Wavefront OBJ file of the C-alpha trace (Angstrom):
o trace
v -19.791 -116.688 8.848
v -18.341 -114.073 6.453
v -21.683 -112.378 6.211
v -21.766 -112.167 9.910
v -18.410 -110.812 10.333
v -19.214 -108.254 7.570
v -22.298 -107.245 9.292
v -20.632 -106.788 12.624
v -17.889 -104.719 10.968
v -20.519 -102.457 9.478
v -22.285 -102.047 12.849
v -18.991 -101.118 14.406
v -18.296 -98.558 11.667
v -21.827 -96.957 11.943
v -21.407 -96.876 15.768
v -17.927 -95.154 15.523
v -19.321 -92.615 12.773
v -22.362 -91.778 15.027
v -20.010 -91.014 17.964
v -17.920 -88.857 15.886
v -20.997 -86.982 14.571
v -22.323 -86.488 18.102
v -19.023 -85.159 19.229
v -17.086 -85.914 22.334
v -19.163 -86.604 25.392
v -16.682 -87.590 28.256
v -13.171 -87.566 29.197
v -11.877 -91.076 30.357
v -10.253 -91.861 33.546
v -6.593 -91.669 33.262
v -6.620 -88.542 31.146
v -3.493 -86.392 31.583
v -3.543 -82.785 32.384
v -0.647 -80.410 32.559
v -1.197 -77.660 35.122
v 0.812 -74.608 36.381
v 0.389 -73.251 40.032
v -0.951 -69.924 40.194
v -0.088 -69.584 43.876
v 2.452 -71.008 46.357
v 1.791 -74.028 48.258
v 3.959 -75.367 51.161
v 3.779 -77.933 53.877
v 5.202 -75.195 56.219
v 1.887 -73.105 56.027
v -0.666 -75.325 54.279
v -3.611 -76.891 56.135
v -5.837 -79.693 54.952
v -8.925 -78.147 53.128
v -6.920 -75.101 51.957
v -7.812 -74.144 48.380
v -5.072 -74.670 45.471
v -5.199 -72.414 42.444
v -3.644 -73.430 39.068
v -4.275 -72.765 35.412
v -4.114 -75.287 32.376
v -0.740 -75.475 30.644
v -2.148 -76.860 27.469
v -5.730 -77.187 25.906
v -7.866 -80.326 27.211
v -8.822 -81.741 23.808
v -11.309 -84.524 23.114
v -11.496 -85.656 19.582
v -11.226 -82.443 17.471
v -12.860 -80.441 20.166
v -11.274 -78.221 22.783
v -12.958 -78.854 26.238
v -11.061 -76.084 28.040
v -8.134 -73.888 26.531
v -4.757 -73.430 28.029
v -4.916 -70.807 30.684
v -8.200 -71.843 32.001
v -8.302 -71.807 35.886
v -8.063 -75.098 37.605
v -9.209 -75.414 41.221
v -8.125 -77.873 43.962
v -7.700 -78.601 47.564
v -5.192 -79.679 50.186
v -6.336 -83.141 51.118
v -3.493 -84.020 53.619
v -0.026 -82.683 54.685
v 2.359 -83.071 57.524
v 5.410 -81.017 57.928
v 8.821 -81.883 59.456
v 8.680 -79.209 62.009
v 11.353 -79.796 64.683
v 12.095 -83.251 63.261
v 10.866 -85.144 66.422
v 8.020 -86.948 64.731
v 8.607 -86.872 61.000
v 11.726 -86.967 58.983
v 10.176 -86.100 55.596
v 7.201 -83.992 54.587
v 4.081 -85.204 52.986
v 1.696 -83.215 50.628
v -1.597 -84.657 48.915
v -3.334 -82.360 46.558
v -6.643 -83.133 44.706
v -7.897 -80.897 41.830
v -11.666 -80.756 41.681
v -12.792 -78.338 38.938
v -11.983 -76.558 35.701
v -13.526 -73.213 35.579
v -14.452 -72.690 31.860
v -16.527 -69.736 32.840
v -17.089 -67.488 35.990
v -20.432 -69.288 36.574
v -19.608 -72.602 34.903
v -17.006 -75.321 35.856
v -16.314 -78.900 34.707
v -16.227 -81.289 37.738
v -13.124 -83.434 37.975
v -11.348 -85.588 40.229
v -7.596 -85.420 39.467
v -4.433 -86.095 41.405
v -0.783 -85.413 41.120
v 1.468 -87.841 39.102
v 4.509 -85.788 38.915
v 6.028 -82.363 39.839
v 8.059 -81.208 36.963
v 11.930 -80.968 37.876
v 11.288 -81.556 41.523
v 13.594 -83.484 43.790
v 10.385 -84.659 45.684
v 8.792 -88.012 44.422
v 5.027 -88.825 44.025
v 3.487 -92.106 44.924
v -0.160 -92.901 44.567
v -0.928 -89.267 44.153
v 0.972 -88.057 47.424
v 4.010 -85.897 47.326
v 6.935 -87.225 49.486
v 9.542 -84.832 50.733
v 13.285 -85.522 50.697
v 15.037 -86.599 53.777
v 17.212 -83.744 54.655
v 20.550 -85.805 55.102
v 19.848 -88.273 52.255
v 22.328 -86.345 50.138
v 25.801 -87.239 48.658
v 27.591 -85.720 51.626
v 25.133 -87.297 54.056
v 25.331 -90.631 52.751
v 29.245 -90.469 52.818
v 29.530 -89.070 56.381
v 26.700 -91.014 58.066
v 26.932 -94.489 56.408
v 30.122 -95.309 54.444
v 32.501 -93.938 57.267
v 30.985 -96.118 59.737
v 30.685 -99.377 58.066
v 33.586 -101.068 59.747
v 32.184 -100.222 63.265
v 29.042 -101.008 65.156
v 29.177 -97.594 67.049
v 27.352 -94.863 65.069
v 29.557 -92.111 66.857
v 32.966 -93.703 66.911
v 34.523 -90.698 65.104
v 34.390 -87.566 67.298
v 35.820 -85.431 64.529
v 33.079 -86.312 62.195
v 30.442 -85.273 64.777
v 32.282 -81.828 65.032
v 32.628 -81.439 61.318
v 28.783 -82.152 60.753
v 27.765 -79.659 63.630
v 30.103 -76.907 62.234
v 29.451 -77.347 58.376
v 25.925 -78.627 58.228
v 24.978 -78.660 54.411
v 21.566 -80.135 54.194
v 18.579 -79.393 51.751
v 15.341 -77.773 53.272
v 13.190 -80.826 53.947
v 9.672 -78.949 53.800
v 7.887 -79.045 50.573
v 7.657 -75.836 48.804
v 6.352 -75.025 45.430
v 6.102 -71.379 44.200
v 3.722 -70.054 41.575
v 4.960 -71.309 38.184
v 5.574 -74.844 39.429
v 4.427 -77.347 36.777
v 2.446 -80.500 37.557
v 1.334 -83.433 35.734
v -2.106 -84.579 36.940
v -4.322 -87.561 35.928
v -7.997 -87.939 36.175
v -9.248 -90.759 38.440
v -12.730 -90.833 37.084
v -14.426 -90.210 33.676
v -15.765 -86.514 33.225
v -19.190 -86.256 31.689
v -21.184 -83.539 30.027
v -18.543 -81.584 28.464
v -18.901 -78.071 26.944
v -16.869 -78.108 23.601
v -15.401 -75.662 21.127
v -14.103 -76.784 17.641
v -10.303 -76.721 17.439
v -8.917 -73.829 15.364
v -6.415 -74.791 12.775
v -2.948 -73.349 13.007
v -1.506 -71.031 10.306
v 0.439 -72.832 7.781
v 4.231 -72.395 7.642
v 5.156 -70.676 4.347
v 7.103 -72.892 1.913
v 6.769 -76.060 4.153
v 7.926 -78.517 1.194
v 11.124 -76.295 0.741
v 11.434 -76.358 4.566
v 10.969 -80.214 4.726
v 13.807 -80.331 2.151
v 16.030 -78.243 4.223
v 15.208 -80.416 7.510
v 16.419 -83.506 5.549
v 19.932 -81.797 5.308
v 20.112 -81.123 9.071
v 22.626 -83.561 10.603
v 20.825 -86.311 12.572
v 22.956 -85.819 15.865
v 25.419 -83.738 17.596
v 28.628 -85.259 18.815
v 31.082 -84.847 21.675
v 34.328 -83.191 21.378
v 35.698 -86.710 20.981
v 33.514 -87.223 18.035
v 31.220 -89.876 19.740
v 27.467 -89.550 18.796
v 25.516 -87.644 21.465
v 21.935 -86.076 21.397
v 19.410 -86.150 18.458
v 18.339 -83.005 16.660
v 14.582 -82.834 17.271
v 13.481 -79.248 17.156
v 14.033 -76.438 14.288
v 12.991 -72.870 15.240
v 12.071 -70.261 12.438
v 12.732 -66.809 13.569
v 15.309 -64.262 14.443
v 17.972 -64.645 17.148
v 16.156 -62.240 19.190
v 12.797 -64.101 18.864
v 14.477 -67.253 20.178
v 16.024 -65.451 23.187
v 12.703 -63.656 23.813
v 10.802 -66.838 23.651
v 12.759 -68.809 26.011
v 13.232 -65.904 28.534
v 9.415 -65.195 28.586
v 8.921 -69.022 29.032
v 11.348 -68.954 32.186
v 14.328 -70.825 30.823
v 17.677 -69.718 31.872
v 21.103 -69.737 29.784
v 23.898 -71.940 30.869
v 26.850 -70.550 32.846
v 30.460 -70.947 31.168
v 32.732 -73.383 33.062
v 34.835 -71.383 35.673
v 36.074 -71.839 39.150
v 32.827 -69.978 40.467
v 30.436 -72.224 38.487
v 32.241 -75.231 39.727
v 31.802 -74.420 43.299
v 28.133 -73.592 42.850
v 27.789 -76.992 41.043
v 29.357 -78.689 43.986
v 27.136 -76.818 46.509
v 24.056 -77.809 44.686
v 25.085 -81.364 44.695
v 25.926 -81.368 48.371
v 22.636 -79.616 49.292
v 20.594 -81.485 46.682
v 19.301 -78.132 45.478
v 19.005 -76.450 42.027
v 21.531 -74.598 40.081
v 19.394 -72.885 37.398
v 22.322 -71.835 35.146
v 24.341 -75.203 35.585
v 27.117 -75.436 33.016
v 26.554 -78.024 30.057
v 29.134 -79.988 28.165
v 29.996 -78.530 24.806
v 28.487 -80.585 21.864
v 29.260 -80.127 18.231
v 27.233 -80.114 14.993
v 29.291 -80.304 11.818
v 32.239 -79.498 14.031
v 30.744 -76.357 15.557
v 29.883 -75.830 19.169
v 26.271 -74.804 20.370
v 25.684 -71.172 20.101
v 23.548 -71.295 23.364
v 22.298 -73.737 25.818
v 18.948 -73.304 27.579
v 17.504 -75.121 30.824
v 15.041 -75.003 33.433
v 14.674 -76.607 36.827
v 12.907 -76.274 40.173
v 14.537 -77.440 43.308
v 16.826 -80.489 42.081
v 20.263 -80.783 41.033
v 19.736 -83.787 39.003
v 16.484 -83.065 37.154
v 16.128 -80.341 34.469
v 14.742 -79.672 30.978
v 17.681 -78.570 28.657
v 18.533 -78.140 25.069
v 21.472 -76.863 23.058
v 20.964 -74.807 20.011
v 23.022 -74.124 16.757
v 22.589 -71.620 13.966
v 22.658 -73.556 10.690
v 21.980 -72.526 7.245
v 20.897 -75.215 4.717
v 21.867 -75.176 0.867
v 19.554 -72.750 -0.881
v 18.598 -70.655 2.363
v 19.506 -67.076 2.875
v 18.733 -67.084 6.697
v 19.913 -69.588 9.245
v 17.625 -72.107 11.009
v 17.967 -72.263 14.720
v 18.141 -76.165 15.343
v 18.164 -77.849 18.698
v 18.629 -81.191 20.575
v 16.359 -81.257 23.756
v 16.570 -83.888 26.537
v 15.326 -84.267 30.032
v 17.749 -85.117 32.917
v 16.594 -87.463 35.571
v 19.510 -87.815 37.877
v 23.016 -87.055 38.449
v 25.551 -89.793 39.572
v 29.312 -90.046 40.365
v 30.678 -92.051 37.651
v 33.949 -93.986 38.099
v 34.012 -94.744 34.286
v 33.822 -91.039 33.176
v 35.920 -89.817 36.255
v 33.205 -87.352 37.285
v 29.460 -86.578 37.804
v 27.200 -87.339 34.841
v 23.366 -86.745 34.221
v 21.107 -89.581 32.952
v 18.339 -88.796 30.580
v 14.763 -89.891 30.192
v 14.575 -92.167 27.199
v 11.596 -90.669 25.597
v 12.980 -87.688 24.063
v 9.823 -86.771 22.108
v 8.411 -86.005 25.611
v 11.030 -83.408 26.019
v 10.139 -81.931 22.739
v 6.647 -81.536 23.790
v 7.579 -79.891 27.078
v 9.552 -77.049 24.955
v 6.486 -76.655 22.793
v 4.097 -76.513 25.742
v 6.319 -73.965 27.524
v 6.797 -71.577 24.626
v 3.111 -72.053 23.431
v 1.871 -71.010 26.991
v 4.298 -67.981 26.870
v 2.533 -67.107 23.608
v 5.582 -67.247 21.391
v 4.571 -69.815 18.861
v 2.625 -69.165 15.757
v 2.552 -72.580 14.385
v 4.224 -76.259 14.863
v 4.619 -78.762 12.099
v 6.266 -82.201 12.248
v 8.557 -83.181 9.567
v 9.558 -86.896 9.405
v 13.150 -88.132 8.799
v 12.662 -91.886 7.604
v 16.343 -92.544 7.767
v 16.816 -91.804 11.555
v 17.024 -94.668 14.142
v 14.216 -94.591 16.321
v 16.074 -96.437 19.125
v 19.516 -95.802 19.958
v 21.803 -94.442 22.829
v 23.453 -91.255 23.856
v 26.980 -90.613 24.645
v 26.815 -92.318 28.065
v 24.882 -95.388 26.927
v 21.492 -94.305 28.030
v 18.518 -95.581 26.017
v 16.862 -93.080 23.503
v 13.529 -93.434 21.875
v 11.917 -91.234 19.290
v 9.402 -91.155 16.372
v 12.293 -89.629 14.480
v 10.344 -86.404 13.503
v 11.597 -82.850 13.784
v 9.402 -80.100 15.267
v 9.334 -77.167 13.099
v 8.323 -74.027 15.174
v 7.439 -70.713 13.653
v 8.128 -68.233 16.323
v 6.224 -64.791 16.812
v 6.327 -61.911 19.129
v 5.252 -63.296 22.409
v 1.785 -62.808 23.783
v 1.452 -64.695 27.109
v -1.755 -66.680 27.808
v -1.447 -65.798 31.570
v 1.013 -62.679 31.976
v 3.432 -62.694 34.753
v 2.941 -66.615 35.214
v 6.110 -67.895 33.602
v 7.652 -71.371 34.693
v 9.089 -71.132 38.192
v 12.897 -70.740 38.291
v 15.146 -72.600 40.590
v 14.167 -72.138 44.248
v 16.848 -70.373 46.056
v 15.666 -68.606 48.902
v 13.117 -70.686 50.709
v 14.105 -71.112 54.457
v 11.027 -71.387 56.810
v 11.917 -70.482 60.438
v 14.936 -68.777 61.812
v 18.625 -69.762 61.562
v 18.487 -71.058 65.154
v 15.500 -73.366 64.400
v 16.956 -74.684 61.172
v 20.238 -75.487 62.907
v 18.698 -77.450 65.792
v 16.287 -79.145 63.394
v 19.435 -80.287 61.296
v 20.953 -81.673 64.328
v 17.966 -83.559 65.462
v 17.413 -85.035 62.018
v 20.974 -86.055 61.804
v 20.999 -87.828 65.101
v 17.952 -89.713 64.194
v 19.322 -90.711 60.919
v 22.660 -91.843 62.499
v 21.107 -93.918 65.276
v 19.108 -95.929 62.571
v 21.544 -95.812 59.655
v 25.149 -95.234 60.653
v 25.976 -99.017 61.469
v 27.445 -101.903 59.729
v 24.033 -103.467 59.287
v 22.483 -100.571 57.562
v 25.640 -99.692 55.646
v 25.745 -103.269 54.227
v 22.102 -103.326 53.194
v 22.523 -99.722 51.597
v 25.798 -100.818 49.796
v 23.927 -103.885 48.536
v 20.876 -102.033 47.296
v 22.990 -99.496 45.370
v 25.177 -102.119 43.876
v 22.145 -103.823 42.567
v 20.772 -100.688 41.000
v 24.168 -99.937 39.399
v 24.364 -103.467 37.822
v 20.701 -103.139 36.562
v 21.721 -99.844 35.162
v 24.798 -101.404 33.354
v 22.769 -104.288 32.104
v 22.129 -102.341 28.909
v 19.200 -101.176 26.949
v 16.254 -103.741 26.018
v 16.646 -105.844 23.120
v 15.311 -105.294 19.593
v 12.834 -107.679 18.339
v 13.535 -109.627 21.422
v 16.911 -110.979 20.372
v 19.682 -108.501 19.408
v 21.073 -105.697 21.944
v 20.408 -101.990 20.617
v 24.097 -101.498 20.720
v 24.737 -104.210 18.253
v 22.552 -102.718 15.530
v 23.135 -98.973 16.200
v 25.955 -96.789 16.254
v 28.042 -97.222 19.515
v 28.225 -94.435 22.125
v 30.685 -94.690 24.857
v 32.183 -91.199 25.682
v 31.737 -88.920 28.717
v 28.743 -86.813 28.999
v 28.798 -84.592 32.018
v 25.467 -82.943 31.807
l 1 2 3 4 5 6 7 8 9 10 11 12 13 14 15 16 17 18 19 20 21 22 23 24 25 26 27 28 29 30 31 32 33 34 35 36 37 38 39 40 41 42 43 44 45 46 47 48 49 50 51 52 53 54 55 56 57 58 59 60 61 62 63 64 65 66 67 68 69 70 71 72 73 74 75 76 77 78 79 80 81 82 83 84 85 86 87 88 89 90 91 92 93 94 95 96 97 98 99 100 101 102 103 104 105 106 107 108 109 110 111 112 113 114 115 116 117 118 119 120 121 122 123 124 125 126 127 128 129 130 131 132 133 134 135 136 137 138 139 140 141 142 143 144 145 146 147 148 149 150 151 152 153 154 155 156 157 158 159 160 161 162 163 164 165 166 167 168 169 170 171 172 173 174 175 176 177 178 179 180 181 182 183 184 185 186 187 188 189 190 191 192 193 194 195 196 197 198 199 200 201 202 203 204 205 206 207 208 209 210 211 212 213 214 215 216 217 218 219 220 221 222 223 224 225 226 227 228 229 230 231 232 233 234 235 236 237 238 239 240 241 242 243 244 245 246 247 248 249 250 251 252 253 254 255 256 257 258 259 260 261 262 263 264 265 266 267 268 269 270 271 272 273 274 275 276 277 278 279 280 281 282 283 284 285 286 287 288 289 290 291 292 293 294 295 296 297 298 299 300 301 302 303 304 305 306 307 308 309 310 311 312 313 314 315 316 317 318 319 320 321 322 323 324 325 326 327 328 329 330 331 332 333 334 335 336 337 338 339 340 341 342 343 344 345 346 347 348 349 350 351 352 353 354 355 356 357 358 359 360 361 362 363 364 365 366 367 368 369 370 371 372 373 374 375 376 377 378 379 380 381 382 383 384 385 386 387 388 389 390 391 392 393 394 395 396 397 398 399 400 401 402 403 404 405 406 407 408 409 410 411 412 413 414 415 416 417 418 419 420 421 422 423 424 425 426 427 428 429 430 431 432 433 434 435 436 437 438 439 440 441 442 443 444 445 446 447 448 449 450 451 452 453 454 455 456 457 458 459 460 461 462 463 464 465 466 467 468 469 470 471 472 473 474 475 476 477 478 479 480 481 482 483 484 485 486 487 488 489 490 491 492
């Protein structure tokens, strides 16, 4: 038996070695591609069969070989769509895209079949490859006006004053789907891709004095804190370069600086919340590192108030260094909610912060601002923990050390799309009438005690699930019992 097992292991090893020697011959189904739209697409104007143009945001890699480098054109097609129009037939828009080839050369293409899994920082959601638009009155204001106020009654129009208010001050998001050039999408192949042209991966330049830098990274504080000294976000990126290089890199990549808190920014924040729209310079709470507030805060979003990429950055000089390192904590906001506990609106984050670290690297690399990236492990850091609002945080514990350079964009003039502000299909009269039609439709179906009770029950269940706490460690002990507690306000 032992001889047989040994023989089988030997055959398996020989097969594996042969595959390595012959190179990569296919991309499996389920392979993830990140792409950036090169032209706008909208349910208002698109038709089934229209072409869709994009480029790769990062290399397509198989083993140690590059199948297609970032910046390579990706071609697709609109498979289906319907627009809201006047709102008579549809309350929400729908858009289905399929990407069919990667143009590795003017006369050569890799045939693929890939569909959309996610539109980065979009308020729309994706299900089974189909992008579903938002319901124009399914906003914070719309839910309060059309549901909660009417819960005690059976009559959806019992409050005449409410009707007049909504007709006079309609604040609803645009229901049509619109993505400008620069919109990032995560797509996934639905079938294996065969017969691949390959190019060996080029090695990155080494970071000078990496051993010394690793020693410095170990000196970096693990976490920022709130102003109430509660542990907040993990430090997961270190930038090497001047302050000018840091600013140039994020600006070239399409990121925006955070506005200071003021009466004006508060009103813009409120409008973005009510309108379920983006505020690209949304203020961030001040976090501290070694008692010092962040030097700058960067963020990017598309058309969502609740979803954004963001990071805080501090200048920090370790012992033995003559120039400061620029260290950052990056997280991805996934939604904004009204919290009674924290007496205001708070953002929740995606638990896998390493994904956000990858997003930062991908954006800056596409902007041509990265010379090299190295990952420095920190053995003492907790890989499962919580942030200041109790959200679960998972990480491999490493810090990405990014050597910056003068930016040389892979595709000039195709930075990440900034927040959508002025997309308004149709004239004012059309949009006003459509809002009233959609409001009437929604109130007929939803502004009654039956739907109100259902909606309140559903939201209560979701809130209880969220408060149930993070998953257990080793199947027995709650995370909060083995890691530092986190229970302070986190408004961004």
